[in-house]
N, CA, C and O of each residue as an XYZ file, in Angstrom:
904
protein
N      77.754    244.183     92.117
C      77.624    243.745     93.496
C      77.938    242.267     93.552
O      77.428    241.463     92.771
N      78.803    241.934     94.512
C      79.171    240.542     94.682
C      78.207    239.860     95.620
O      77.831    240.407     96.657
N      77.815    238.665     95.248
C      76.888    237.899     96.083
C      77.583    236.644     96.585
O      78.136    235.878     95.796
N      77.557    236.438     97.867
C      78.184    235.230     98.446
C      77.383    234.001     98.050
O      76.158    233.966     98.166
N      78.100    233.007     97.587
C      77.444    231.768     97.162
C      77.685    230.690     98.203
O      78.812    230.500     98.660
N      76.646    229.999     98.568
C      76.758    228.900     99.522
C      77.327    227.661     98.842
O      76.987    227.343     97.702
N      78.189    226.980     99.561
C      78.703    225.709     99.053
C      77.598    224.662     99.065
O      76.881    224.515    100.055
N      77.468    223.949     97.978
C      76.473    222.870     97.930
C      76.940    221.716     98.801
O      78.108    221.331     98.746
N      76.052    221.166     99.595
C      76.387    220.086    100.519
C      76.241    218.733     99.817
O      75.146    218.358     99.398
N      77.350    218.011     99.693
C      77.323    216.678     99.085
C      77.373    215.656    100.212
O      78.382    215.578    100.913
N      76.327    214.877    100.408
C      76.297    213.924    101.539
C      77.338    212.839    101.375
O      77.588    212.352    100.272
N      77.938    212.472    102.488
C      78.900    211.383    102.482
C      78.173    210.047    102.257
O      77.089    209.824    102.796
N      78.774    209.178    101.468
C      78.116    207.874    101.241
C      78.055    207.066    102.533
O      79.018    207.035    103.299
N      76.939    206.424    102.766
C      76.767    205.610    103.964
C      77.314    204.214    103.715
O      77.579    203.829    102.576
N      77.478    203.463    104.796
C      77.992    202.100    104.667
C      77.037    201.214    103.887
O      77.464    200.329    103.146
N      75.722    201.459    104.059
C      74.744    200.641    103.339
C      74.782    200.925    101.846
O      74.647    200.012    101.032
N      74.968    202.209    101.481
C      75.027    202.537    100.051
C      76.304    202.001     99.426
O      76.297    201.576     98.270
N      77.416    202.015    100.187
C      78.662    201.447     99.685
C      78.536    199.937     99.490
O      79.032    199.380     98.510
N      77.867    199.287    100.437
C      77.670    197.843    100.327
C      76.815    197.506     99.114
O      77.100    196.550     98.393
N      75.757    198.297     98.890
C      74.888    198.076     97.741
C      75.656    198.287     96.434
O      75.500    197.522     95.482
N      76.480    199.324     96.400
C      77.284    199.592     95.203
C      78.269    198.451     94.935
O      78.469    198.045     93.790
N      78.885    197.938     96.015
C      79.845    196.844     95.860
C      79.162    195.591     95.338
O      79.671    194.941     94.425
N      78.000    195.242     95.914
C      77.278    194.053     95.474
C      76.838    194.194     94.015
O      76.948    193.252     93.230
N      76.338    195.385     93.664
C      75.881    195.609     92.292
C      77.043    195.493     91.301
O      76.906    194.909     90.226
N      78.191    196.065     91.690
C      79.363    196.003     90.810
C      79.825    194.568     90.623
O      80.189    194.169     89.517
N      79.810    193.782     91.715
C      80.225    192.385     91.622
C      79.277    191.585     90.732
O      79.719    190.765     89.927
N      77.984    191.823     90.876
C      77.010    191.117     90.047
C      77.190    191.449     88.573
O      77.094    190.573     87.713
N      77.451    192.719     88.288
C      77.677    193.110     86.890
C      78.935    192.455     86.348
O      78.956    191.971     85.216
N      79.992    192.443     87.169
C      81.251    191.839     86.731
C      81.085    190.345     86.491
O      81.566    189.817     85.489
N      80.405    189.662     87.409
C      80.179    188.223     87.241
C      79.332    187.947     86.005
O      79.595    186.997     85.268
N      78.314    188.778     85.777
C      77.457    188.600     84.594
C      78.254    188.760     83.309
O      78.068    188.008     82.352
N      79.152    189.757     83.295
C      79.976    189.964     82.106
C      80.912    188.784     81.866
O      81.115    188.366     80.726
N      81.484    188.246     82.955
C      82.385    187.099     82.814
C      81.630    185.884     82.293
O      82.099    185.203     81.381
N      80.453    185.606     82.874
C      79.654    184.465     82.429
C      79.237    184.629     80.973
O      79.277    183.681     80.189
N      78.834    185.851     80.626
C      78.416    186.105     79.241
C      79.574    185.868     78.286
O      79.395    185.283     77.218
N      80.773    186.324     78.673
C      81.943    186.121     77.827
C      82.299    184.658     77.688
O      82.695    184.209     76.612
N      82.156    183.905     78.783
C      82.445    182.471     78.732
C      81.474    181.739     77.815
O      81.866    180.852     77.057
N      80.193    182.125     77.895
C      79.181    181.467     77.066
C      79.444    181.756     75.584
O      79.370    180.852     74.752
N      79.749    183.004     75.259
C      79.976    183.370     73.857
C      81.223    182.689     73.293
O      81.256    182.325     72.118
N      82.236    182.520     74.124
C      83.480    181.910     73.633
C      83.462    180.397     73.724
O      84.382    179.741     73.236
N      82.413    179.817     74.352
C      82.341    178.372     74.508
C      83.221    177.847     75.628
O      83.451    176.641     75.723
N      83.708    178.725     76.466
C      84.598    178.329     77.566
C      83.782    177.762     78.725
O      82.817    178.379     79.174
N      84.174    176.591     79.201
C      83.508    175.947     80.331
C      84.467    175.960     81.523
O      85.441    175.208     81.535
N      84.204    176.810     82.532
C      85.141    176.916     83.654
C      85.267    175.636     84.460
O      86.310    175.388     85.065
N      84.213    174.814     84.480
C      84.284    173.566     85.244
C      85.163    172.556     84.522
O      86.048    171.945     85.121
N      84.911    172.388     83.232
C      85.710    171.427     82.466
C      87.167    171.862     82.343
O      88.055    171.032     82.152
N      87.406    173.155     82.453
C      88.784    173.632     82.355
C      89.632    173.161     83.528
O      90.860    173.220     83.472
N      88.980    172.693     84.591
C      89.722    172.182     85.739
C      90.454    170.880     85.424
O      91.405    170.515     86.114
N      90.002    170.175     84.366
C      90.581    168.870     84.053
C      92.079    168.937     83.770
O      92.791    167.955     83.982
N      92.558    170.071     83.299
C      93.993    170.160     83.011
C      94.830    170.221     84.284
O      96.055    170.108     84.238
N      94.156    170.402     85.427
C      94.859    170.420     86.705
C      94.665    169.114     87.491
O      95.059    169.029     88.654
N      94.062    168.102     86.863
C      93.862    166.820     87.548
C      95.196    166.263     88.034
O      96.234    166.440     87.396
N      95.140    165.587     89.177
C      96.331    164.957     89.753
C      96.290    163.469     89.424
O      95.276    162.808     89.646
N      97.384    162.947     88.898
C      97.445    161.549     88.477
C      98.623    160.865     89.153
O      99.753    161.353     89.111
N      98.340    159.725     89.775
C      99.389    158.865     90.332
C      99.451    157.583     89.511
O      98.427    157.096     89.030
N     100.638    157.048     89.355
C     100.817    155.855     88.524
C     101.242    154.633     89.333
O     101.671    153.630     88.762
N     101.128    154.709     90.639
C     101.471    153.562     91.485
C     100.637    153.616     92.750
O     100.237    154.701     93.173
N     100.361    152.467     93.367
C      99.622    152.446     94.634
C     100.417    153.145     95.736
O     101.580    153.500     95.548
N      99.776    153.335     96.879
C     100.401    154.037     98.004
C     100.920    153.047     99.032
O     100.349    151.975     99.232
N     102.013    153.427     99.680
C     102.606    152.557    100.689
C     101.836    152.606    102.001
O     101.793    151.615    102.731
N     101.220    153.760    102.312
C     100.509    153.921    103.577
C      99.540    155.101    103.468
O      99.248    155.585    102.374
N      99.053    155.549    104.616
C      98.047    156.609    104.629
C      98.593    157.965    104.190
O      97.810    158.871    103.902
N      99.897    158.126    104.134
C     100.454    159.387    103.662
C     100.189    159.576    102.177
O     100.252    160.699    101.678
N      99.898    158.511    101.475
C      99.609    158.622    100.046
C      98.130    158.625     99.777
O      97.632    157.746     99.073
N      97.405    159.597    100.321
C      95.955    159.650    100.142
C      95.560    160.837     99.272
O      96.247    161.858     99.235
N      94.445    160.683     98.578
C      93.807    161.778     97.852
C      92.552    162.191     98.599
O      91.859    161.353     99.176
N      92.264    163.475     98.586
C      91.118    163.999     99.337
C      89.929    164.232     98.406
O      90.082    164.646     97.256
N      88.746    163.955     98.937
C      87.496    164.238     98.229
C      86.430    164.486     99.286
O      86.700    164.393    100.484
N      85.212    164.803     98.838
C      84.131    165.013     99.795
C      83.204    166.130     99.368
O      83.259    166.613     98.237
N      82.346    166.533    100.303
C      81.459    167.673    100.091
C      81.637    168.632    101.270
O      82.657    168.568    101.956
N      80.695    169.496    101.515
C      80.869    170.467    102.598
C      80.675    169.858    103.982
O      80.866    170.543    104.987
N      80.300    168.593    104.049
C      80.052    167.933    105.334
C      80.906    166.680    105.516
O      81.457    166.458    106.595
N      81.020    165.867    104.479
C      81.759    164.614    104.525
C      83.118    164.786    103.848
O      83.216    165.377    102.772
N      84.160    164.267    104.486
C      85.493    164.289    103.877
C      86.003    162.865    103.702
O      85.672    161.974    104.484
N      86.813    162.663    102.671
C      87.367    161.347    102.369
C      88.871    161.446    102.163
O      89.361    162.395    101.551
N      89.590    160.475    102.670
C      91.004    160.273    102.360
C      91.116    158.909    101.688
O      90.942    157.877    102.336
N      91.405    158.905    100.394
C      91.315    157.694     99.576
C      92.707    157.279     99.096
O      93.496    158.117     98.657
N      92.997    155.992     99.183
C      94.233    155.471     98.615
C      94.071    153.984     98.306
O      93.128    153.344     98.770
N      94.997    153.446     97.521
C      95.020    152.032     97.168
C      96.326    151.438     97.681
O      97.407    151.947     97.383
N      96.222    150.364     98.447
C      97.409    149.693     98.952
C      98.094    148.914     97.832
O      97.506    148.652     96.783
N      99.343    148.553     98.080
C     100.070    147.745     97.109
C      99.438    146.365     96.946
O      99.659    145.688     95.942
N      98.646    145.952     97.944
C      97.928    144.678     97.840
C      96.776    144.740     96.841
O      96.257    143.705     96.423
N      96.375    145.962     96.455
C      95.259    146.144     95.540
C      93.971    146.547     96.217
O      92.995    146.865     95.537
N      93.938    146.544     97.564
C      92.735    146.950     98.285
C      92.566    148.468     98.249
O      93.529    149.226     98.362
N      91.310    148.885     98.087
C      90.949    150.297     98.158
C      90.579    150.628     99.599
O      89.799    149.908    100.222
N      91.139    151.720    100.133
C      90.826    152.140    101.493
C      90.485    153.620    101.509
O      90.990    154.392    100.694
N      89.627    154.009    102.440
C      89.381    155.436    102.635
C      88.885    155.693    104.050
O      88.094    154.932    104.608
N      89.381    156.800    104.610
C      88.879    157.321    105.877
C      87.653    158.171    105.598
O      87.556    158.807    104.549
N      86.714    158.182    106.539
C      85.545    159.045    106.456
C      85.601    160.031    107.614
O      85.720    159.640    108.775
N      85.515    161.314    107.281
C      85.466    162.359    108.300
C      84.174    163.140    108.189
O      83.481    163.079    107.173
N      83.854    163.877    109.247
C      82.637    164.685    109.253
C      82.901    165.982    110.012
O      83.670    166.005    110.973
N      82.262    167.050    109.574
C      82.561    168.361    110.141
C      82.146    168.503    111.599
O      82.658    169.375    112.301
N      81.218    167.654    112.070
C      80.752    167.796    113.450
C      81.157    166.614    114.333
O      80.549    166.394    115.381
N      82.177    165.850    113.925
C      82.587    164.697    114.732
C      83.624    165.113    115.779
O      84.716    164.550    115.854
N      83.253    166.108    116.579
C      84.125    166.591    117.654
C      83.999    165.685    118.871
O      82.920    165.173    119.168
N      85.102    165.493    119.565
C      85.037    164.743    120.814
C      85.092    165.732    121.979
O      85.120    166.945    121.769
N      85.107    165.204    123.219
C      85.056    166.074    124.389
C      86.375    166.787    124.647
O      86.451    167.613    125.556
N      87.414    166.494    123.878
C      88.682    167.193    124.013
C      89.000    168.032    122.773
O      90.159    168.335    122.491
N      87.960    168.393    122.050
C      88.103    169.274    120.883
C      88.981    168.668    119.806
O      89.766    169.376    119.175
N      88.861    167.371    119.587
C      89.536    166.717    118.478
C      88.500    166.418    117.389
O      87.448    165.840    117.663
N      88.808    166.813    116.167
C      87.931    166.497    115.048
C      88.364    165.139    114.500
O      89.389    165.028    113.826
N      87.577    164.115    114.795
C      88.002    162.738    114.582
C      87.478    162.155    113.272
O      86.448    162.581    112.749
N      88.209    161.176    112.758
C      87.711    160.364    111.666
C      86.684    159.374    112.220
O      86.834    158.880    113.337
N      85.655    159.088    111.446
C      84.624    158.165    111.912
C      85.074    156.715    111.807
O      84.633    155.870    112.586
N      85.938    156.424    110.859
C      86.391    155.051    110.675
C      87.033    154.888    109.318
O      87.165    155.847    108.558
N      87.431    153.669    109.022
C      88.076    153.371    107.750
C      87.324    152.242    107.053
O      86.875    151.295    107.698
N      87.190    152.349    105.731
C      86.511    151.344    104.921
C      87.541    150.707    103.990
O      88.359    151.397    103.381
N      87.487    149.389    103.893
C      88.365    148.647    102.995
C      87.501    147.916    101.966
O      86.533    147.243    102.320
N      87.862    148.058    100.695
C      87.151    147.378     99.608
C      88.135    146.425     98.933
O      89.159    146.846     98.394
N      87.807    145.141     98.973
C      88.663    144.106     98.386
C      87.978    143.529     97.158
O      86.787    143.217     97.199
N      88.724    143.383     96.061
C      88.185    142.849     94.811
C      88.703    141.447     94.564
O      89.866    141.141     94.827
N      87.828    140.606     94.059
C      88.189    139.244     93.702
C      87.580    138.914     92.333
O      86.357    138.837     92.213
N      88.411    138.719     91.300
C      89.882    138.646     91.326
C      90.523    140.017     91.474
O      89.951    141.034     91.080
N      91.718    140.024     92.048
C      92.461    141.249     92.283
C      93.170    141.660     90.990
O      94.035    140.924     90.515
N      92.830    142.808     90.411
C      93.427    143.192     89.128
C      94.931    143.438     89.203
O      95.636    143.254     88.211
N      95.431    143.851     90.371
C      96.861    144.141     90.483
C      97.703    142.872     90.572
O      98.921    142.924     90.404
N      97.064    141.736     90.834
C      97.814    140.481     90.833
C      98.049    139.970     89.421
O      98.953    139.172     89.175
N      97.215    140.446     88.496
C      97.336    140.015     87.103
C      98.145    140.990     86.257
O      98.744    140.599     85.255
N      98.164    142.247     86.655
C      98.885    143.279     85.907
C      99.254    144.412     86.850
O      98.527    144.701     87.800
N     100.385    145.051     86.585
C     100.835    146.180     87.402
C     100.362    147.516     86.846
O     100.718    148.570     87.372
N      99.560    147.476     85.781
C      99.028    148.716     85.217
C      98.132    149.397     86.249
O      97.208    148.777     86.776
N      98.402    150.666     86.538
C      97.664    151.349     87.597
C      97.697    152.849     87.362
O      98.704    153.406     86.924
N      96.577    153.491     87.661
C      96.508    154.952     87.693
C      95.415    155.373     88.666
O      94.363    154.740     88.758
N      95.685    156.443     89.383
C      94.711    157.012     90.317
C      94.627    158.501     90.033
O      95.622    159.219     90.136
N      93.430    158.963     89.674
C      93.256    160.331     89.198
C      92.253    161.079     90.064
O      91.155    160.587     90.323
N      92.635    162.257     90.504
C      91.709    163.159     91.181
C      91.089    164.052     90.112
O      91.736    164.970     89.608
N      89.830    163.776     89.769
C      89.125    164.525     88.734
C      88.426    165.717     89.380
O      87.382    165.571     90.016
N      89.008    166.880     89.210
C      88.544    168.075     89.912
C      87.159    168.512     89.454
O      86.353    168.958     90.272
N      86.867    168.391     88.156
C      85.572    168.842     87.653
C      84.429    167.980     88.169
O      83.280    168.422     88.188
N      84.734    166.752     88.590
C      83.714    165.830     89.088
C      83.786    165.646     90.602
O      82.921    164.994     91.188
N      84.805    166.212     91.237
C      85.022    166.015     92.670
C      85.040    164.528     93.006
O      84.478    164.097     94.013
N      85.694    163.752     92.146
C      85.719    162.300     92.305
C      87.135    161.779     92.091
O      87.968    162.431     91.461
N      87.386    160.596     92.629
C      88.664    159.919     92.450
C      88.421    158.675     91.613
O      87.584    157.837     91.948
N      89.163    158.567     90.523
C      89.013    157.433     89.613
C      90.273    156.588     89.644
O      91.382    157.105     89.507
N      90.098    155.285     89.827
C      91.219    154.349     89.917
C      91.074    153.315     88.820
O      90.032    152.670     88.702
N      92.119    153.155     88.015
C      92.146    152.145     86.956
C      93.261    151.166     87.264
O      94.413    151.556     87.449
N      92.907    149.884     87.316
C      93.882    148.846     87.644
C      93.680    147.661     86.708
O      92.549    147.268     86.422
N      94.794    147.095     86.232
C      94.717    145.952     85.344
C      94.655    146.345     83.887
O      94.666    147.529     83.553
N      94.590    145.345     83.017
C      94.578    145.564     81.579
C      93.562    144.650     80.913
O      93.158    143.638     81.486
N      93.152    145.006     79.707
C      92.256    144.162     78.917
C      90.920    143.909     79.588
O      90.338    144.807     80.195
N      90.437    142.678     79.474
C      89.152    142.325     80.081
C      89.227    142.314     81.605
O      88.204    142.386     82.286
N      90.439    142.224     82.130
C      90.591    142.223     83.587
C      90.719    143.602     84.190
O      90.902    143.728     85.400
N      90.625    144.646     83.372
C      90.759    146.017     83.858
C      89.551    146.414     84.707
O      88.406    146.148     84.341
N      89.822    147.047     85.833
C      88.768    147.504     86.741
C      88.865    149.018     86.894
O      89.941    149.555     87.157
N      87.743    149.694     86.729
C      87.670    151.139     86.930
C      86.788    151.397     88.144
O      85.619    151.011     88.165
N      87.345    152.040     89.138
C      86.628    152.333     90.381
C      86.557    153.836     90.585
O      87.557    154.540     90.446
N      85.368    154.322     90.917
C      85.181    155.753     91.193
C      84.638    155.923     92.601
O      83.734    155.208     93.031
N      85.217    156.893     93.312
C      84.821    157.183     94.697
C      84.477    158.664     94.788
O      85.254    159.513     94.351
N      83.309    158.974     95.357
C      82.931    160.368     95.539
C      81.865    160.471     96.620
O      81.235    159.480     96.991
N      81.679    161.678     97.115
C      80.634    161.967     98.103
C      79.509    162.734     97.425
O      79.751    163.630     96.616
N      78.289    162.376     97.760
C      77.123    163.063     97.202
C      77.187    164.546     97.547
O      77.536    164.922     98.666
N      76.843    165.386     96.564
C      76.937    166.829     96.769
C      75.893    167.357     97.739
O      76.092    168.412     98.341
N      74.785    166.647     97.902
C      73.677    167.165     98.701
C      73.300    166.293     99.894
O      72.438    166.669    100.689
N      73.938    165.132    100.023
C      73.581    164.225    101.114
C      74.853    163.601    101.700
O      75.868    163.500    101.011
N      74.800    163.183    102.969
C      75.975    162.545    103.597
C      76.122    161.086    103.155
O      75.999    160.168    103.966
N      76.383    160.887    101.872
C      76.477    159.554    101.289
C      77.777    159.450    100.498
O      78.141    160.361     99.755
N      78.470    158.322    100.670
C      79.697    158.050     99.927
C      79.415    156.945     98.907
O      78.840    155.911     99.248
N      79.816    157.164     97.670
C      79.587    156.196     96.607
C      80.911    155.562     96.173
O      81.934    156.238     96.062
N      80.866    154.250     95.931
C      81.972    153.519     95.340
C      81.401    152.741     94.162
O      80.654    151.782     94.356
N      81.744    153.141     92.957
C      81.235    152.498     91.747
C      82.364    151.712     91.090
O      83.441    152.256     90.845
N      82.122    150.434     90.803
C      83.136    149.540     90.245
C      82.649    149.026     88.895
O      81.529    148.530     88.780
N      83.493    149.147     87.878
C      83.117    148.743     86.522
C      84.189    147.807     85.961
O      85.381    148.115     86.002
N      83.747    146.660     85.438
C      84.645    145.671     84.840
C      83.868    144.878     83.797
O      82.687    144.593     83.996
N      84.505    144.521     82.699
C      83.828    143.758     81.654
C      83.414    142.382     82.152
O      82.318    141.907     81.853
N      84.288    141.751     82.906
C      83.986    140.446     83.475
C      83.470    140.610     84.899
O      83.741    141.628     85.536
N      82.722    139.616     85.415
C      82.206    139.709     86.784
C      83.345    139.851     87.800
O      84.403    139.240     87.652
N      83.114    140.651     88.810
C      84.077    140.846     89.882
C      83.314    140.917     91.203
O      82.231    141.499     91.275
N      83.876    140.334     92.223
C      83.255    140.347     93.546
C      83.929    141.405     94.405
O      85.152    141.408     94.543
N      83.136    142.303     94.984
C      83.650    143.380     95.831
C      83.152    143.182     97.255
O      81.955    143.012     97.487
N      84.074    143.206     98.201
C      83.736    143.056     99.615
C      84.178    144.308    100.372
O      85.361    144.649    100.385
N      83.221    144.985    100.999
C      83.515    146.192    101.779
C      83.431    145.858    103.262
O      82.477    145.222    103.709
N      84.415    146.281    104.007
C      84.439    146.036    105.448
C      84.834    147.301    106.190
O      85.584    148.128    105.672
N      84.326    147.444    107.402
C      84.629    148.601    108.250
C      85.759    148.236    109.198
O      85.721    147.182    109.832
N      86.750    149.086    109.299
C      87.876    148.870    110.195
C      87.887    149.963    111.253
O      88.130    151.133    110.958
N      87.618    149.562    112.489
C      87.571    150.503    113.612
C      88.813    150.328    114.480
O      89.364    149.231    114.578
N      89.242    151.413    115.106
C      90.385    151.307    116.016
C      90.029    151.768    117.429
O      90.809    151.547    118.356
N      88.881    152.398    117.614
C      88.466    152.798    118.968
C      87.611    151.691    119.571
O      86.397    151.839    119.712
N      88.243    150.603    119.919
C      87.518    149.438    120.426
C      87.844    149.121    121.879
O      87.273    148.188    122.443
N      88.749    149.875    122.497
C      89.122    149.614    123.888
C      89.449    150.937    124.554
O      90.035    151.814    123.918
N      89.081    151.106    125.829
C      89.374    152.362    126.525
C      90.868    152.511    126.795
O      91.566    151.526    127.033
N      91.338    153.724    126.757
C      92.742    154.013    127.018
C      92.848    155.411    127.602
O      92.321    156.363    127.027
N      93.512    155.544    128.722
C      93.683    156.841    129.354
C      94.982    157.470    128.859
O      96.067    156.925    129.064
N      94.858    158.619    128.207
C      96.028    159.285    127.667
C      96.782    160.015    128.784
O      96.153    160.585    129.677
N      98.103    160.007    128.748
C      98.881    160.654    129.815
C      98.807    162.167    129.782
O      99.061    162.817    130.795
N      98.463    162.744    128.633
C      98.384    164.201    128.533
C      97.210    164.568    127.635
O      96.734    163.749    126.849
N      96.757    165.796    127.762
C      95.607    166.238    126.992
C      96.023    166.525    125.558
O      97.123    167.019    125.311
N      95.148    166.217    124.621
C      95.381    166.498    123.218
C      94.145    167.172    122.662
O      93.023    166.712    122.875
N      94.358    168.269    121.946
C      93.246    169.018    121.389
C      93.506    169.306    119.925
O      94.621    169.137    119.429
N      92.457    169.746    119.238
C      92.569    170.064    117.820
C      93.336    171.363    117.621
O      93.460    172.172    118.540
N      93.851    171.552    116.406
C      94.524    172.799    116.073
C      93.573    173.978    116.176
O      94.014    175.103    116.412
N      92.276    173.746    116.005
C      91.300    174.824    116.128
C      91.339    175.397    117.536
O      91.263    176.611    117.723
N      91.459    174.512    118.530
C      91.536    174.973    119.917
C      92.831    175.734    120.153
O      92.836    176.758    120.836
N      93.937    175.235    119.586
C      95.230    175.880    119.787
C      95.261    177.287    119.214
O      96.009    178.137    119.698
N      94.457    177.542    118.188
C      94.424    178.853    117.567
C      93.478    179.808    118.277
O      93.331    180.960    117.868
N      92.837    179.333    119.337
C      92.019    180.220    120.141
C      90.581    180.320    119.726
O      89.843    181.117    120.303
N      90.138    179.542    118.740
C      88.737    179.564    118.311
C      88.082    178.268    118.738
O      87.758    177.430    117.896
N      87.883    178.091    120.024
C      87.404    176.829    120.562
C      85.919    176.649    120.320
O      85.155    177.613    120.277
N      85.533    175.407    120.166
C      84.130    175.049    120.070
C      83.685    174.291    121.306
O      82.489    174.078    121.501
N      84.623    173.881    122.143
C      84.301    173.171    123.364
C      85.480    173.307    124.305
O      86.588    173.649    123.893
N      85.225    173.036    125.568
C      86.286    173.154    126.567
C      86.980    171.814    126.727
O      86.305    170.800    126.906
N      88.312    171.773    126.670
C      89.020    170.497    126.786
C      88.958    169.938    128.198
O      89.099    170.667    129.180
N      88.745    168.631    128.283
C      88.737    167.950    129.576
C      89.448    166.622    129.413
O      89.548    166.102    128.302
N      89.941    166.070    130.506
C      90.534    164.748    130.471
C      89.438    163.704    130.515
O      88.434    163.869    131.208
N      89.634    162.632    129.772
C      88.648    161.554    129.795
C      89.293    160.274    129.311
O      90.365    160.289    128.707
N      88.621    159.163    129.585
C      89.056    157.893    129.031
C      88.711    157.859    127.555
O      87.622    158.272    127.156
N      89.615    157.379    126.763
C      89.364    157.286    125.332
C      90.221    156.181    124.760
O      90.942    155.500    125.489
N      90.142    156.007    123.474
C      90.885    154.925    122.851
C      91.799    155.463    121.777
O      91.686    156.620    121.371
N      92.689    154.636    121.327
C      93.702    155.071    120.388
C      93.853    154.035    119.289
O      93.768    152.833    119.540
N      94.076    154.502    118.079
C      94.322    153.586    116.981
C      95.769    153.108    117.059
O      96.590    153.774    117.690
N      96.108    151.989    116.447
C      97.483    151.497    116.501
C      98.467    152.529    115.973
O      98.199    153.202    114.977
N      99.603    152.650    116.641
C     100.610    153.618    116.230
C     100.692    154.766    117.206
O     100.185    154.676    118.324
N     101.320    155.838    116.794
C     101.566    156.948    117.698
C     100.446    157.970    117.713
O     100.392    158.804    118.616
N      99.557    157.927    116.744
C      98.533    158.946    116.618
C      97.375    158.647    117.566
O      96.497    157.848    117.238
N      97.367    159.273    118.724
C      96.290    159.055    119.695
C      95.111    159.933    119.340
O      95.274    161.125    119.081
N      93.930    159.352    119.327
C      92.735    160.099    118.985
C      91.691    159.862    120.066
O      91.452    158.724    120.469
N      91.065    160.950    120.539
C      90.149    160.864    121.658
C      88.716    160.706    121.179
O      88.382    161.062    120.049
N      87.874    160.168    122.054
C      86.461    160.001    121.741
C      85.638    160.461    122.928
O      86.169    160.660    124.021
N      84.362    160.628    122.719
C      83.477    161.076    123.776
C      83.079    159.909    124.662
O      83.011    158.773    124.193
N      82.810    160.175    125.953
C      82.349    159.098    126.833
C      81.082    158.461    126.307
O      80.176    159.155    125.844
N      81.015    157.147    126.375
C      79.838    156.434    125.919
C      79.833    156.186    124.428
O      78.881    155.610    123.901
N      80.897    156.617    123.725
C      80.968    156.402    122.288
C      82.313    155.765    121.951
O      83.091    156.316    121.173
N      82.573    154.633    122.527
C      83.859    153.977    122.332
C      83.970    153.331    120.973
O      85.058    152.920    120.571
N      82.854    153.230    120.249
C      82.873    152.648    118.908
C      82.480    153.714    117.898
O      81.435    154.352    118.026
N      83.326    153.900    116.894
C      82.982    154.837    115.832
C      81.809    154.308    115.035
O      81.633    153.097    114.903
N      81.008    155.214    114.506
C      79.841    154.812    113.715
C      80.017    155.308    112.287
O      80.443    156.440    112.055
N      79.680    154.440    111.329
C      79.699    154.813    109.925
C      78.274    154.855    109.397
O      78.060    155.152    108.221
């Protein structure tokens, strides 16, 4: 006698069970990779050093900048042919009323004596494992090593200068939003142009830095703050 057999019901996996399986698999994979790195003595952070970017001459203008920062503060760092160190400071929430993500200002660091006046030896290195920019200028006892980086946990920018002989460092803030200026047309950030707006664009009085790059500011904040 033949007996009909019922098909066993296998439940379809739910989205939550798939998500749990994916997370568990990723954790196992990451653990295996870390374990393999530890056993082989491989350091993934230090391995970044082979990708460091090195320049052997100062920059002519702001187009020759190196980027650094943390998840909140951004830096554009370069050294002029005069030997002065300059960097722009940006911040993730420095939006103006026209949806422009603005730089807060520029800092200039001047050294006396100037190492580039005594020697043309120069190198500027973006050290990826340290998230820092290291600048070496001059030779012998007159050599100056400068490091620039942003604190990983706080909105603080550090400039460390090392030289065998005494050196005087003068830091100054250079602002360009010092006078009101009415722009003939509206200008907004690329974020707005892509349709992911954080604010509605409006016309307002604002100021502009020298040159063609017009940058807007919020009413009542005609001076950038560092």
